[in-house]
C-alpha positions in Angstrom: 0.0 0.0 0.0 2.8 2.4 0.8 4.4 1.8 -2.6 1.3 2.7 -4.5 0.6 5.8 -2.4 4.2 7.0 -2.9 3.8 6.5 -6.6 0.6 8.5 -6.7 1.7 11.3 -4.4 2.4 14.8 -5.6 5.6 15.4 -3.7 7.8 18.2 -5.0 11.1 16.5 -3.8 10.7 13.6 -6.2 9.3 14.2 -9.7 6.6 11.9 -11.1 8.8 10.7 -13.9 11.5 9.6 -11.5 9.0 7.8 -9.3 7.7 5.9 -12.4 11.2 4.9 -13.5 12.1 3.7 -10.0 8.8 1.8 -9.7 9.3 0.1 -13.1 12.9 -0.9 -12.1 11.7 -2.2 -8.7 8.8 -4.2 -10.1 11.1 -5.7 -12.8 13.7 -6.7 -10.1 11.0 -8.3 -7.9 9.7 -10.3 -10.9 13.2 -11.3 -11.9 14.1 -12.3 -8.3 10.9 -14.4 -8.0 11.7 -16.2 -11.3 15.3 -16.9 -10.2 14.2 -18.3 -6.9 11.5 -20.5 -8.5 13.2 -21.7 -11.6 17.0 -21.6 -10.8 17.0 -21.9 -7.0 19.2 -18.8 -6.9 18.5 -15.8 -4.7 20.3 -12.4 -4.7 21.3 -10.4 -1.7 19.1 -7.3 -1.0 22.1 -5.0 -1.5 22.6 -6.5 -5.0 19.0 -6.0 -5.9 19.2 -2.4 -4.6 22.3 -1.7 -6.7 20.7 -3.2 -9.8 17.6 -1.0 -9.3 19.9 2.0 -9.0 21.8 1.0 -12.2 18.6 0.4 -14.2 17.2 3.8 -13.1 20.5 5.6 -14.1 20.5 3.8 -17.5 16.9 4.8 -18.2 17.7 8.5 -17.3 20.9 8.5 -19.4 19.1 7.0 -22.3 16.7 9.9 -22.4 18.9 12.7 -21.2 18.2 14.8 -24.3 14.5 14.9 -23.6 13.3 18.0 -21.8 11.6 16.0 -19.1 14.8 14.1 -18.3 17.2 17.0 -18.2 17.5 17.5 -14.5 16.4 14.0 -13.5 19.9 12.6 -12.9 20.8 15.3 -10.4 17.6 14.6 -8.5 18.3 10.8 -8.6 21.9 11.3 -7.3 20.6 13.6 -4.5 18.8 10.6 -3.1 21.9 8.4 -3.2 
């Protein structure tokens, strides 16, 4: 419930675009971790999952850095680091 309320909130410290990118990376990593545990009997450490979410978010921002919506997003993301 907290995740969905954070995603829908209108907080000025974290832009909606950044919230969406982080939520997409988080959901992807949860799905990937679930599949690895079920099918490969492999589980990752929480720190590794966090770092991968961070990397996926950075790559998504860097891939669209020329877009006006993404121009200041990397600075905002790094401020949370």
